[in-house]
MOPAC internal coordinates of N, CA, C and O (Angstrom, degrees):
PM7 1SCF
backbone

  N    0.0000 0     0.00 0     0.00 0    0    0    0
  C    1.4172 1     0.00 0     0.00 0    1    0    0
  C    1.6160 1   110.69 1     0.00 0    2    1    0
  O    1.2310 1   119.17 1   -38.77 1    3    2    1
  N    1.3548 1   119.20 1   141.23 1    3    2    1
  C    1.4082 1   121.17 1   179.85 1    5    3    2
  C    1.4770 1   110.72 1    65.15 1    6    5    3
  O    1.2310 1   117.95 1  -152.76 1    7    6    5
  N    1.2910 1   121.51 1    27.24 1    7    6    5
  C    1.4510 1   123.06 1  -173.16 1    9    7    6
  C    1.5680 1   108.37 1  -107.04 1   10    9    7
  O    1.2310 1   117.52 1   160.79 1   11   10    9
  N    1.2218 1   122.32 1   -19.21 1   11   10    9
  C    1.5348 1   121.86 1  -174.14 1   13   11   10
  C    1.5245 1   110.76 1   -94.37 1   14   13   11
  O    1.2310 1   121.09 1    29.81 1   15   14   13
  N    1.3961 1   115.51 1  -150.19 1   15   14   13
  C    1.4352 1   116.30 1  -175.68 1   17   15   14
  C    1.5139 1   112.30 1   -64.92 1   18   17   15
  O    1.2310 1   120.70 1   -29.78 1   19   18   17
  N    1.3163 1   116.27 1   150.22 1   19   18   17
  C    1.3818 1   128.58 1  -176.44 1   21   19   18
  C    1.5589 1   114.39 1  -117.42 1   22   21   19
  O    1.2310 1   119.81 1   -52.47 1   23   22   21
  N    1.2983 1   117.97 1   127.53 1   23   22   21
  C    1.4390 1   117.57 1  -176.45 1   25   23   22
  C    1.5377 1   109.51 1  -130.90 1   26   25   23
  O    1.2310 1   122.47 1   -17.50 1   27   26   25
  N    1.3329 1   112.87 1   162.50 1   27   26   25
  C    1.3980 1   118.07 1   176.88 1   29   27   26
  C    1.5927 1   109.21 1  -129.20 1   30   29   27
  O    1.2310 1   118.53 1   -29.25 1   31   30   29
  N    1.2442 1   120.41 1   150.75 1   31   30   29
  C    1.5123 1   118.87 1   176.72 1   33   31   30
  C    1.5390 1   112.48 1   -85.16 1   34   33   31
  O    1.2310 1   119.66 1    -8.10 1   35   34   33
  N    1.1866 1   118.26 1   171.90 1   35   34   33
  C    1.4831 1   124.03 1   177.72 1   37   35   34
  C    1.5153 1   108.46 1   -59.05 1   38   37   35
  O    1.2310 1   120.03 1   134.27 1   39   38   37
  N    1.2743 1   117.55 1   -45.73 1   39   38   37
  C    1.4405 1   121.48 1  -178.73 1   41   39   38
  C    1.5397 1   114.10 1   -59.98 1   42   41   39
  O    1.2310 1   120.03 1   142.00 1   43   42   41
  N    1.3030 1   117.54 1   -38.00 1   43   42   41
  C    1.4975 1   121.22 1   176.26 1   45   43   42
  C    1.5464 1   106.00 1   -69.40 1   46   45   43
  O    1.2310 1   119.10 1   135.73 1   47   46   45
  N    1.3024 1   119.32 1   -44.27 1   47   46   45
  C    1.4365 1   119.26 1   179.80 1   49   47   46
  C    1.3648 1   116.54 1   -56.32 1   50   49   47
  O    1.2310 1   119.20 1   141.13 1   51   50   49
  N    1.3959 1   119.13 1   -38.87 1   51   50   49
  C    1.4052 1   130.25 1  -172.33 1   53   51   50
  C    1.5262 1   111.36 1   -84.54 1   54   53   51
  O    1.2310 1   119.90 1   148.79 1   55   54   53
  N    1.4243 1   117.79 1   -31.21 1   55   54   53
  C    1.4176 1   119.52 1  -171.28 1   57   55   54
  C    1.5716 1   116.72 1  -117.86 1   58   57   55
  O    1.2310 1   120.87 1   166.02 1   59   58   57
  N    1.2899 1   115.94 1   -13.98 1   59   58   57
  C    1.4322 1   117.17 1  -179.54 1   61   59   58
  C    1.5583 1   107.42 1  -113.48 1   62   61   59
  O    1.2310 1   121.84 1   -51.55 1   63   62   61
  N    1.3144 1   114.08 1   128.45 1   63   62   61
  C    1.5189 1   118.37 1  -178.39 1   65   63   62
  C    1.6062 1   107.60 1   -65.79 1   66   65   63
  O    1.2310 1   124.29 1   -27.97 1   67   66   65
  N    1.4203 1   109.36 1   152.03 1   67   66   65
  C    1.4339 1   116.93 1   176.80 1   69   67   66
  C    1.4428 1   115.05 1   -55.64 1   70   69   67
  O    1.2310 1   120.71 1   142.54 1   71   70   69
  N    1.3386 1   116.26 1   -37.46 1   71   70   69
  C    1.5423 1   121.61 1   175.60 1   73   71   70
  C    1.5499 1   114.40 1   -56.96 1   74   73   71
  O    1.2310 1   122.90 1   139.97 1   75   74   73
  N    1.3202 1   112.05 1   -40.03 1   75   74   73
  C    1.5179 1   115.42 1   179.57 1   77   75   74
  C    1.5564 1   108.96 1   -78.90 1   78   77   75
  O    1.2310 1   120.06 1   144.55 1   79   78   77
  N    1.1649 1   117.50 1   -35.45 1   79   78   77
  C    1.4261 1   122.78 1   174.88 1   81   79   78
  C    1.6152 1   111.11 1   -52.09 1   82   81   79
  O    1.2310 1   123.59 1   120.96 1   83   82   81
  N    1.3093 1   110.73 1   -59.04 1   83   82   81
  C    1.4765 1   122.55 1   178.33 1   85   83   82
  C    1.5921 1   109.64 1   -51.65 1   86   85   83
  O    1.2310 1   120.28 1   130.79 1   87   86   85
  N    1.4000 1   117.06 1   -49.21 1   87   86   85
  C    1.4242 1   121.47 1  -177.98 1   89   87   86
  C    1.4981 1   112.54 1   -61.41 1   90   89   87
  O    1.2310 1   119.68 1   139.52 1   91   90   89
  N    1.3779 1   118.22 1   -40.48 1   91   90   89
  C    1.4356 1   124.55 1   177.48 1   93   91   90
  C    1.5453 1   110.68 1   -56.57 1   94   93   91
  O    1.2310 1   120.47 1   125.66 1   95   94   93
  N    1.3637 1   116.70 1   -54.34 1   95   94   93
  C    1.4493 1   123.04 1   175.46 1   97   95   94
  C    1.5350 1   110.35 1   -51.76 1   98   97   95
  O    1.2310 1   122.78 1   133.98 1   99   98   97
  N    1.3327 1   112.28 1   -46.02 1   99   98   97
  C    1.5946 1   115.27 1  -174.94 1  101   99   98
  C    1.4467 1   108.39 1   -68.02 1  102  101   99
  O    1.2310 1   117.34 1   145.13 1  103  102  101
  N    1.2767 1   122.67 1   -34.87 1  103  102  101
  C    1.4988 1   126.49 1  -179.05 1  105  103  102
  C    1.5471 1   109.49 1   -65.63 1  106  105  103
  O    1.2310 1   121.75 1   138.72 1  107  106  105
  N    1.3327 1   114.26 1   -41.28 1  107  106  105
  C    1.5004 1   117.25 1   175.15 1  109  107  106
  C    1.5126 1   109.97 1   -65.72 1  110  109  107
  O    1.2310 1   119.11 1   135.26 1  111  110  109
  N    1.2997 1   119.30 1   -44.74 1  111  110  109
  C    1.4996 1   122.20 1   179.18 1  113  111  110
  C    1.5613 1   106.09 1   -61.25 1  114  113  111
  O    1.2310 1   115.90 1   139.92 1  115  114  113
  N    1.2659 1   125.39 1   -40.08 1  115  114  113
  C    1.4344 1   123.56 1   179.10 1  117  115  114
  C    1.5168 1   112.78 1   -64.33 1  118  117  115
  O    1.2310 1   121.17 1   139.44 1  119  118  117
  N    1.2646 1   115.36 1   -40.56 1  119  118  117
  C    1.4204 1   123.58 1  -178.96 1  121  119  118
  C    1.5284 1   111.01 1   -65.72 1  122  121  119
  O    1.2310 1   120.94 1   143.34 1  123  122  121
  N    1.4033 1   115.80 1   -36.66 1  123  122  121
  C    1.4874 1   119.89 1   176.01 1  125  123  122
  C    1.5038 1   111.94 1   -64.14 1  126  125  123
  O    1.2310 1   119.83 1   152.65 1  127  126  125
  N    1.2039 1   117.93 1   -27.35 1  127  126  125
  C    1.5664 1   123.39 1  -176.46 1  129  127  126
  C    1.5310 1   109.88 1   -78.00 1  130  129  127
  O    1.2310 1   120.30 1   163.70 1  131  130  129
  N    1.2815 1   117.03 1   -16.30 1  131  130  129
  C    1.5102 1   118.78 1  -177.39 1  133  131  130
  C    1.4724 1   106.48 1   -77.32 1  134  133  131
  O    1.2310 1   121.66 1   -40.17 1  135  134  133
  N    1.3488 1   114.43 1   139.83 1  135  134  133
  C    1.4458 1   120.20 1   174.46 1  137  135  134
  C    1.4523 1   116.14 1   -89.43 1  138  137  135
  O    1.2310 1   117.76 1   164.33 1  139  138  137
  N    1.2744 1   121.87 1   -15.67 1  139  138  137
  C    1.4436 1   125.95 1  -175.98 1  141  139  138
  C    1.4982 1   113.93 1   -94.41 1  142  141  139
  O    1.2310 1   120.68 1  -176.99 1  143  142  141
  N    1.3517 1   116.30 1     3.01 1  143  142  141
  C    1.5282 1   119.13 1   179.52 1  145  143  142
  C    1.5185 1   110.49 1  -133.76 1  146  145  143
  O    1.2310 1   122.60 1   -49.04 1  147  146  145
  N    1.3997 1   112.62 1   130.96 1  147  146  145
  C    1.4364 1   118.71 1   170.17 1  149  147  146
  C    1.5284 1   108.12 1   -82.85 1  150  149  147
  O    1.2310 1   121.20 1   -51.37 1  151  150  149
  N    1.3021 1   115.30 1   128.63 1  151  150  149
  C    1.4311 1   119.54 1  -178.01 1  153  151  150
  C    1.4638 1   113.17 1   -83.46 1  154  153  151
  O    1.2310 1   118.18 1   -61.15 1  155  154  153
  N    1.3355 1   121.08 1   118.85 1  155  154  153
  C    1.4517 1   127.36 1   171.09 1  157  155  154
  C    1.4466 1   115.10 1   -65.26 1  158  157  155
  O    1.2310 1   120.24 1   -27.25 1  159  158  157
  N    1.3612 1   117.14 1   152.75 1  159  158  157
  C    1.4973 1   122.57 1  -179.52 1  161  159  158
  C    1.5115 1   108.12 1   -71.80 1  162  161  159
  O    1.2310 1   120.72 1   159.82 1  163  162  161
  N    1.3454 1   116.22 1   -20.18 1  163  162  161
  C    1.4602 1   118.28 1  -179.30 1  165  163  162
  C    1.5757 1   110.23 1  -115.33 1  166  165  163
  O    1.2310 1   122.03 1   -62.80 1  167  166  165
  N    1.3861 1   113.71 1   117.20 1  167  166  165
  C    1.3785 1   121.58 1   175.43 1  169  167  166
  C    1.5153 1   109.71 1  -105.21 1  170  169  167
  O    1.2310 1   119.30 1   -40.11 1  171  170  169
  N    1.3506 1   118.94 1   139.89 1  171  170  169
  C    1.4080 1   122.79 1  -175.96 1  173  171  170
  C    1.4864 1   106.54 1  -124.12 1  174  173  171
  O    1.2310 1   121.78 1   -46.17 1  175  174  173
  N    1.3890 1   114.19 1   133.83 1  175  174  173
  C    1.4461 1   120.04 1   177.35 1  177  175  174
  C    1.5555 1   109.48 1  -130.23 1  178  177  175
  O    1.2310 1   121.34 1   -60.83 1  179  178  177
  N    1.2271 1   115.04 1   119.17 1  179  178  177
  C    1.5253 1   123.86 1  -177.12 1  181  179  178
  C    1.5009 1   107.56 1  -101.24 1  182  181  179
  O    1.2310 1   120.21 1   -60.98 1  183  182  181
  N    1.2877 1   117.20 1   119.02 1  183  182  181
  C    1.5012 1   122.73 1  -172.70 1  185  183  182
  C    1.5782 1   102.56 1  -114.49 1  186  185  183
  O    1.2310 1   122.15 1   -51.27 1  187  186  185
  N    1.3559 1   113.49 1   128.73 1  187  186  185
  C    1.4369 1   123.04 1   174.69 1  189  187  186
  C    1.5211 1   110.39 1  -133.22 1  190  189  187
  O    1.2310 1   118.78 1   -34.64 1  191  190  189
  N    1.3243 1   119.92 1   145.36 1  191  190  189
  C    1.4468 1   119.21 1   178.19 1  193  191  190
  C    1.4948 1   106.83 1   -87.25 1  194  193  191
  O    1.2310 1   120.83 1   -28.64 1  195  194  193
  N    1.3306 1   116.02 1   151.36 1  195  194  193
  C    1.4423 1   127.29 1   176.91 1  197  195  194
  C    1.5483 1   108.93 1  -112.81 1  198  197  195
  O    1.2310 1   121.08 1   -61.01 1  199  198  197
  N    1.2966 1   115.54 1   118.99 1  199  198  197
  C    1.4890 1   119.19 1  -177.20 1  201  199  198
  C    1.5542 1   116.25 1  -100.81 1  202  201  199
  O    1.2310 1   123.15 1   162.19 1  203  202  201
  N    1.3322 1   111.57 1   -17.81 1  203  202  201
  C    1.5588 1   114.73 1  -175.48 1  205  203  202
  C    1.4988 1   113.74 1  -107.97 1  206  205  203
  O    1.2310 1   121.20 1  -145.20 1  207  206  205
  N    1.3141 1   115.31 1    34.80 1  207  206  205
  C    1.5008 1   119.67 1  -175.73 1  209  207  206
  C    1.4551 1   107.94 1  -133.62 1  210  209  207
  O    1.2310 1   119.42 1   -51.70 1  211  210  209
  N    1.3614 1   118.71 1   128.30 1  211  210  209
  C    1.5065 1   120.50 1  -177.41 1  213  211  210
  C    1.5360 1   105.69 1   -83.21 1  214  213  211
  O    1.2310 1   116.17 1   164.07 1  215  214  213
  N    1.2354 1   124.88 1   -15.93 1  215  214  213
  C    1.5119 1   123.15 1  -173.30 1  217  215  214
  C    1.5798 1   109.03 1  -100.61 1  218  217  215
  O    1.2310 1   122.12 1   129.50 1  219  218  217
  N    1.3786 1   113.54 1   -50.50 1  219  218  217
  C    1.3983 1   117.51 1  -170.59 1  221  219  218
  C    1.6592 1   109.22 1  -110.84 1  222  221  219
  O    1.2310 1   121.95 1   -37.70 1  223  222  221
  N    1.3671 1   113.87 1   142.30 1  223  222  221
  C    1.5042 1   112.44 1   177.08 1  225  223  222
  C    1.5131 1   113.73 1  -128.79 1  226  225  223
  O    1.2310 1   122.32 1  -167.98 1  227  226  225
  N    1.3650 1   113.17 1    12.02 1  227  226  225
  C    1.4839 1   120.14 1   179.90 1  229  227  226
  C    1.4839 1   109.33 1  -139.87 1  230  229  227
  O    1.2310 1   120.77 1   -51.37 1  231  230  229
  N    1.3465 1   116.13 1   128.63 1  231  230  229
  C    1.5107 1   118.11 1   171.46 1  233  231  230
  C    1.5358 1   103.36 1  -111.19 1  234  233  231
  O    1.2310 1   122.84 1   -48.27 1  235  234  233
  N    1.3549 1   112.17 1   131.73 1  235  234  233
  C    1.4547 1   118.14 1   174.43 1  237  235  234
  C    1.4537 1   109.86 1  -127.11 1  238  237  235
  O    1.2310 1   120.46 1   -52.95 1  239  238  237
  N    1.3795 1   116.72 1   127.05 1  239  238  237
  C    1.4047 1   120.31 1   174.39 1  241  239  238
  C    1.5282 1   110.81 1  -115.97 1  242  241  239
  O    1.2310 1   123.01 1   -57.33 1  243  242  241
  N    1.3652 1   111.83 1   122.67 1  243  242  241
  C    1.4260 1   120.84 1  -173.76 1  245  243  242
  C    1.5009 1   106.10 1  -106.76 1  246  245  243
  O    1.2310 1   121.70 1   -55.48 1  247  246  245
  N    1.4151 1   114.35 1   124.52 1  247  246  245
  C    1.4640 1   119.79 1  -178.33 1  249  247  246
  C    1.5493 1   109.08 1  -142.97 1  250  249  247
  O    1.2310 1   122.86 1    -8.47 1  251  250  249
  N    1.3608 1   112.12 1   171.53 1  251  250  249
  C    1.4840 1   124.93 1   173.25 1  253  251  250
  C    1.4871 1   103.98 1  -154.69 1  254  253  251
  O    1.2310 1   122.65 1   -25.77 1  255  254  253
  N    1.4120 1   112.52 1   154.23 1  255  254  253
  C    1.4875 1   119.32 1  -174.00 1  257  255  254
  C    1.5178 1   110.76 1   -88.67 1  258  257  255
  O    1.2310 1   120.36 1   125.81 1  259  258  257
  N    1.3349 1   116.91 1   -54.19 1  259  258  257
  C    1.4234 1   117.34 1  -176.19 1  261  259  258
  C    1.4864 1   108.01 1   -83.38 1  262  261  259
  O    1.2310 1   121.14 1   -46.83 1  263  262  261
  N    1.3325 1   115.43 1   133.17 1  263  262  261
  C    1.3910 1   127.70 1  -166.41 1  265  263  262
  C    1.5140 1   103.16 1    60.85 1  266  265  263
  O    1.2310 1   120.94 1  -106.28 1  267  266  265
  N    1.3391 1   115.81 1    73.72 1  267  266  265
  C    1.5758 1   118.18 1  -169.33 1  269  267  266
  C    1.5175 1   112.02 1   -50.05 1  270  269  267
  O    1.2310 1   122.62 1   -42.42 1  271  270  269
  N    1.2758 1   112.58 1   137.58 1  271  270  269
  C    1.4269 1   122.80 1   176.08 1  273  271  270
  C    1.4895 1   108.90 1  -147.77 1  274  273  271
  O    1.2310 1   120.04 1   -32.98 1  275  274  273
  N    1.3476 1   117.54 1   147.02 1  275  274  273
  C    1.4114 1   120.69 1   174.86 1  277  275  274
  C    1.5605 1   106.56 1  -160.22 1  278  277  275
  O    1.2310 1   120.36 1   -48.79 1  279  278  277
  N    1.3335 1   116.93 1   131.21 1  279  278  277
  C    1.4443 1   122.54 1   177.80 1  281  279  278
  C    1.5432 1   108.62 1  -141.10 1  282  281  279
  O    1.2310 1   121.79 1   -40.56 1  283  282  281
  N    1.3475 1   114.18 1   139.44 1  283  282  281
  C    1.4874 1   124.76 1  -178.50 1  285  283  282
  C    1.4696 1   106.40 1  -102.33 1  286  285  283
  O    1.2310 1   121.72 1   -44.81 1  287  286  285
  N    1.3317 1   114.32 1   135.19 1  287  286  285
  C    1.4601 1   123.40 1   173.16 1  289  287  286
  C    1.5752 1   108.60 1  -128.02 1  290  289  287
  O    1.2310 1   122.46 1   -43.82 1  291  290  289
  N    1.3460 1   112.89 1   136.18 1  291  290  289
  C    1.4546 1   117.28 1   175.47 1  293  291  290
  C    1.5400 1   104.87 1  -112.82 1  294  293  291
  O    1.2310 1   120.07 1   -52.61 1  295  294  293
  N    1.3343 1   117.47 1   127.39 1  295  294  293
  C    1.4580 1   119.23 1  -170.30 1  297  295  294
  C    1.5281 1   107.57 1  -130.89 1  298  297  295
  O    1.2310 1   121.98 1   -16.42 1  299  298  297
  N    1.3758 1   113.81 1   163.58 1  299  298  297
  C    1.4379 1   120.38 1   169.66 1  301  299  298
  C    1.6014 1   101.33 1  -122.78 1  302  301  299
  O    1.2310 1   124.39 1   -65.99 1  303  302  301
  N    1.3801 1   109.18 1   114.01 1  303  302  301
  C    1.5331 1   116.20 1  -178.06 1  305  303  302
  C    1.4904 1   109.56 1  -128.63 1  306  305  303
  O    1.2310 1   120.16 1   -16.67 1  307  306  305
  N    1.3418 1   117.29 1   163.33 1  307  306  305
  C    1.4284 1   122.02 1  -173.91 1  309  307  306
  C    1.5983 1   112.90 1   -63.62 1  310  309  307
  O    1.2310 1   121.89 1   137.02 1  311  310  309
  N    1.3546 1   113.98 1   -42.98 1  311  310  309
  C    1.4595 1   117.26 1  -177.79 1  313  311  310
  C    1.5221 1   109.89 1  -133.64 1  314  313  311
  O    1.2310 1   119.56 1   -92.02 1  315  314  313
  N    1.3359 1   118.45 1    87.98 1  315  314  313
  C    1.4442 1   122.46 1   177.20 1  317  315  314
  C    1.5610 1   115.23 1   -61.14 1  318  317  315
  O    1.2310 1   118.34 1   -38.34 1  319  318  317
  N    1.2335 1   120.77 1   141.66 1  319  318  317
  C    1.4623 1   124.89 1  -175.12 1  321  319  318
  C    1.5133 1   111.75 1  -135.87 1  322  321  319
  O    1.2310 1   121.30 1   -24.35 1  323  322  321
  N    1.3430 1   115.12 1   155.65 1  323  322  321
  C    1.4804 1   123.80 1   171.83 1  325  323  322
  C    1.5288 1   107.97 1  -105.19 1  326  325  323
  O    1.2310 1   119.10 1   -84.95 1  327  326  325
  N    1.2631 1   119.33 1    95.05 1  327  326  325
  C    1.4366 1   122.59 1  -178.96 1  329  327  326
  C    1.5699 1   109.33 1  -152.76 1  330  329  327
  O    1.2310 1   120.64 1   -17.38 1  331  330  329
  N    1.3365 1   116.38 1   162.62 1  331  330  329
  C    1.4082 1   126.44 1   175.81 1  333  331  330
  C    1.4864 1   104.97 1  -115.16 1  334  333  331
  O    1.2310 1   120.10 1   -54.36 1  335  334  333
  N    1.3694 1   117.42 1   125.64 1  335  334  333
  C    1.3315 1   123.85 1  -177.06 1  337  335  334
  C    1.6461 1   112.67 1  -119.53 1  338  337  335
  O    1.2310 1   122.73 1   -50.36 1  339  338  337
  N    1.2668 1   112.38 1   129.64 1  339  338  337
  C    1.5975 1   115.61 1   177.49 1  341  339  338
  C    1.5308 1   107.48 1  -101.03 1  342  341  339
  O    1.2310 1   120.86 1   -34.66 1  343  342  341
  N    1.2016 1   115.95 1   145.34 1  343  342  341
  C    1.5094 1   122.65 1   164.15 1  345  343  342
  C    1.5068 1   109.02 1  -121.73 1  346  345  343
  O    1.2310 1   119.48 1   -62.27 1  347  346  345
  N    1.3013 1   118.61 1   117.73 1  347  346  345
  C    1.5230 1   122.62 1  -170.54 1  349  347  346
  C    1.5355 1   105.30 1  -114.74 1  350  349  347
  O    1.2310 1   121.86 1   -48.17 1  351  350  349
  N    1.3580 1   114.04 1   131.83 1  351  350  349
  C    1.4278 1   116.12 1   173.25 1  353  351  350
  C    1.5034 1   110.07 1   -99.68 1  354  353  351
  O    1.2310 1   120.88 1   -55.34 1  355  354  353
  N    1.3518 1   115.93 1   124.66 1  355  354  353
  C    1.4165 1   119.79 1  -175.98 1  357  355  354
  C    1.5489 1   111.76 1  -102.59 1  358  357  355
  O    1.2310 1   119.60 1  -172.65 1  359  358  357
  N    1.2610 1   118.37 1     7.35 1  359  358  357
  C    1.5463 1   125.34 1  -179.59 1  361  359  358
  C    1.6065 1   105.99 1    92.55 1  362  361  359
  O    1.2310 1   117.82 1   116.71 1  363  362  361
  N    1.3153 1   121.75 1   -63.29 1  363  362  361
  C    1.4769 1   120.76 1   179.77 1  365  363  362
  C    1.5679 1   110.40 1   -80.78 1  366  365  363
  O    1.2310 1   117.88 1   159.32 1  367  366  365
  N    1.2634 1   121.65 1   -20.68 1  367  366  365
  C    1.4149 1   122.42 1  -173.96 1  369  367  366
  C    1.6483 1   105.66 1  -159.42 1  370  369  367
  O    1.2310 1   123.58 1   -16.64 1  371  370  369
  N    1.3214 1   110.73 1   163.36 1  371  370  369
  C    1.4679 1   120.35 1   179.07 1  373  371  370
  C    1.5725 1   106.96 1  -121.38 1  374  373  371
  O    1.2310 1   118.31 1   -36.27 1  375  374  373
  N    1.2049 1   120.83 1   143.73 1  375  374  373
  C    1.4708 1   124.92 1   176.89 1  377  375  374
  C    1.4727 1   111.66 1  -129.06 1  378  377  375
  O    1.2310 1   122.01 1   -44.81 1  379  378  377
  N    1.3702 1   113.76 1   135.19 1  379  378  377
  C    1.4882 1   122.79 1   173.09 1  381  379  378
  C    1.5486 1   106.12 1  -105.01 1  382  381  379
  O    1.2310 1   123.03 1   -56.05 1  383  382  381
  N    1.3887 1   111.80 1   123.95 1  383  382  381
  C    1.3952 1   119.18 1   178.35 1  385  383  382
  C    1.5202 1   115.09 1  -141.67 1  386  385  383
  O    1.2310 1   122.12 1   -21.85 1  387  386  385
  N    1.3485 1   113.54 1   158.15 1  387  386  385
  C    1.4951 1   117.13 1   175.81 1  389  387  386
  C    1.4840 1   108.81 1   -72.04 1  390  389  387
  O    1.2310 1   120.39 1   -30.22 1  391  390  389
  N    1.3834 1   116.86 1   149.78 1  391  390  389
  C    1.3850 1   118.95 1   179.24 1  393  391  390
  C    1.5360 1   116.86 1   -58.14 1  394  393  391
  O    1.2310 1   121.65 1   149.91 1  395  394  393
  N    1.3669 1   114.45 1   -30.09 1  395  394  393
  C    1.4590 1   121.96 1   179.19 1  397  395  394
  C    1.4819 1   110.29 1   -75.39 1  398  397  395
  O    1.2310 1   116.96 1   167.10 1  399  398  397
  N    1.3706 1   123.38 1   -12.90 1  399  398  397
  C    1.4398 1   127.39 1   176.22 1  401  399  398
  C    1.5446 1   109.52 1   -87.82 1  402  401  399
  O    1.2310 1   119.59 1   169.48 1  403  402  401
  N    1.2649 1   118.39 1   -10.52 1  403  402  401
  C    1.5230 1   118.64 1  -174.69 1  405  403  402
  C    1.4578 1   108.68 1   -73.52 1  406  405  403
  O    1.2310 1   120.10 1   180.00 1  407  406  405

């Protein structure tokens, strides 16, 4: 799962920084390596800006429903955003899209 071609939608390209896109793919890759979790075809990333912190400016929560999983990341990125991003594995390819594009 999540091993073949990877695509992003126009919305992701326009609204999510490349640094965050790369991190999202890397978090999925890290999850795949874990032996204790079955990776769901739908990965959810909730992105929220942090305004009251001098070190971090982006909160990212990575989760899935089947084989429940949730992990919080605090990041310092160039352009923090408030968005929900889905990454869906379709077998032959995976697509990263904004929740509103679903």
